N, C-alpha and C positions, 0 to 999 in steps of 0.2 A: 574826133570821135570820143577821145578820152574826156574832153571838156563836156561833151553832151552827157556822158555817163555820170560824171560828178554832179552836174547840174540837176539831173533827174534824181539822183540819190538824195540830194539836199531837199528837193521838193517833196520827196516821200517820207524820209526819216524825220525831218524837222517837225512836221505836224504830229507824228506819232510820239516823239519825245515830249512835245508840249502837252499832248493829251495825257500821257502817263504822269507827268509832273503835276498836272492839275488834279488828277484822281488821287495821287499820293497825298497831296496837300489837304484834300477834302477828308481823307481817312484819318490823317493825323489830327486835324482840327476836331473831328467828331470824337475821337478818343480823349482828347484833351478836354473837350466840353463835357464828356461823360464823367471824367475823373473829377472835374471841378463841381459836378452836380451832386457829389456825396453829401449826406447829412452831417450835421455837427457831431452827432453821436458816433457816426462811423469814423470821422477824423479823430475824435477823442479816443476812441477804442484803438485806432491804429497807433497813435502816439503812446498810449499806455502799454500796448503790446510790445512796441519797440523798446520801451524802458525795461519791461519785465523779461524780455527775451522770448516772448511767445509769438508764434507766427500770427500774422494779421488775420488770415482766413480762419484759423482755429479760435482766436479771440472773438471774432465776429459771430461765429456759430454759438459760442457760449453765451454771449449777450442776448442773442435772439431767443434762446431757450428760457432765460430768466423772465419771470413775470414783471410787468411794468408796475412799480410801486411809487407812491408819493413819499416825500420826505417825512411826513408824519407817520406813515406806515413803517418806514425804515427805523425811525426812532423807537416805535413800539416793539419791533422785532429785537432791537438791541437790548431794551429793558427786559423783555421776557427771557432772553438768553442769560442776562445777569441774574435774574431771579432764580432760574434753574440752577445756575452754579452755586448761588448762595444757599439754596435749600438742600442741595445734594451734599455738600461738604459736611455741614453739621450732623446730618444723619449718619454719615459714615463714621464720624468721630464718636457720636453717641452710642453706636453699636459696640465700640471697643471699650466704653467706660461703663462701669457698674453704677446704676442709678442709686442715689442716696435719698433717704427719706428726710423730711424736714427736721424731725427730732434728732436724727443722727448728725445732720449738718450742724444743728444748734449745739449739740453736745461736743462736737469737734471744735467749734469756735470757743466754747466755754473752757475746754481743756487747754487750748492754746493760750487763752488769757491767763489761766491759773497756773500755767507751767512755770515753775520756779518761783512763784509768788508765796510769801509766808501765809500760813493758815490763820485766819482771824481768831481772836481769843474766844469769841462766842462759839465758833465751830469746834475749837479745841475742847471746850467744856462739854458740848454735845457728844463729841467723839469719846471723851473720857467716860461719860455715862454709858454709852453703847458698848464700850470695852468691858465695863463691869457686868453689863447684861450678857455679853457674849460668854463670859466666864461661867455664867449660870445656864447657858444654853437658851437664852431668851432672844427674841427677835429685836432688832435695833429700832429705835424710835426715829420717826421722820421729823425733819425740821419744819416748823410751821410759823409763818410770819405773824399771824394773829396772836399766837402764844408769845412770840418774841415782843410784840408791841405791849401786851399787858405786863410782861415781866420787866421790860425796860421802864415802863411808866411807874411801876411800883418801886423799882430801885431808885429812880430819880426823885420820887416823892419822899422816900425815906431819907435820902441824902439832903434834900432841900429843907425838909421840916425837922430833920434831926430826930428821928425815931427809928426803932427796929422792931417790927412786929408783922405778923401776917394780916393784922387788922389795922386799918388806918384810923386817924383820929375821928373820922365820921362814922366809924363802925363798918366800913365796907371791907369785905374779905376777898380772898383770891377768886372764888367762883363769880362774884359780882363783877370784878374787874375784867376777868376773861370774857364774860358774856357781853360786856360793853363793846368789845371789838367785833361782835357778831359770831364768834366761835361758840359752837354748841347750842345755838338758837335754832330750833326747828319748829315749824308750824305743822302739827300732826294732821290737821284738817286738809291743808293744801297738798301735802305729800301722801296722805292716806297711808300712814305707816305708824309703826310703834318704834320707839327709840330709847336708847340709854345714853346718857352723857356722863363721862367720868372726868373730873377736874382735880388738879392738885398743885401744890407749890412747895418748893424748898427755898430757904433763904439762908444766907451766911454773911458774916462781916468780919473783917480783920485779916483775911488771908491774902497773901501776896502773889501766889502762883495757882495755876489750874490744878496741878497735881496736889497741892495742899488742900484746896477746897474740896476736891473729889474724895480725898482720903478722910477728911473730917466728916463729910456727909455719910460716907460708908461706915464710919465708926459710931454714928448715931442711929439707933434702932428705927425711929420713925422716918428719918430721911432715907435710910437704906431701903426700907420697905417701899417708899415712893419711887425710888430710882429703879427698883427691881420688880415693880408691879406688872402683872400681866394685863391689867385693865387699861393701861396707857399705851397709846400707839404713836403719839406725837409729842414734840418738845419745843420749847422756846427759851432763850437765854437773855437775861438783862444784867448789865454790869455798869456800875457807876463807882469810880474810885475803888475802895475795897469792899463794896457791897455787891453781893452776888445773888441772883434770883433765878430759879428754875420754875417754869410753868409746864405742867403736864396736862394732857387731855386726850380724849378719844370720843367719837360719836358713832354709836352702833345703831344703824337704822335697819329695820325689818319691814318690808312692804306688807300691807294687809291685803289679802285676796278676798 
């Protein structure tokens, strides 16, 4: 009897276990096939998420929300972000810095160059004349390169040809030499104006210092009047060896209505 029961149990249980094993194998094979069917992007996301410590499910959701972009589009986005950073930072700096005009920056560079440098002798002469004018309450004379050119040319000519006079051997005087530089030359028809031109000259020879030549000019009536004249507004200086030349000038233009 016992043998019959065991035999019957094997006949019933064995097929059931065989069927259950087959079903379980099928389910496991399906899950494995499903897992192996993931895309390359999913597997890449899973590996990246495992490195960053982010859950795979959360990482996948984030990637699904991002728009699909090409490599060229991603490069363009990176360039735009750099441009935004580059244009934003200078604007913040510019707001905290006071803008400087071109003239002010040029003057600052000039002052840095001249800082500690000795004052040229020609400028010392012009400063000496302006100091004497200041004692009389007169406006200072502006330095003009055309007047310097004519004064330096006359000083060089007197030194080279060994003469000392306001008039050179050809009969040319200070006004002629100054106008050759273009100073005081006005075309009234073109400018439709009336004008007055004032020109003058001081010369000296034999003095060794700026203070000495200024003092001797101030001791001479005609030279003193030229240095303190209200008609002159500009000055130029010429020096060769112990020969000193001052050229004065001003151009007063009045438009005609």
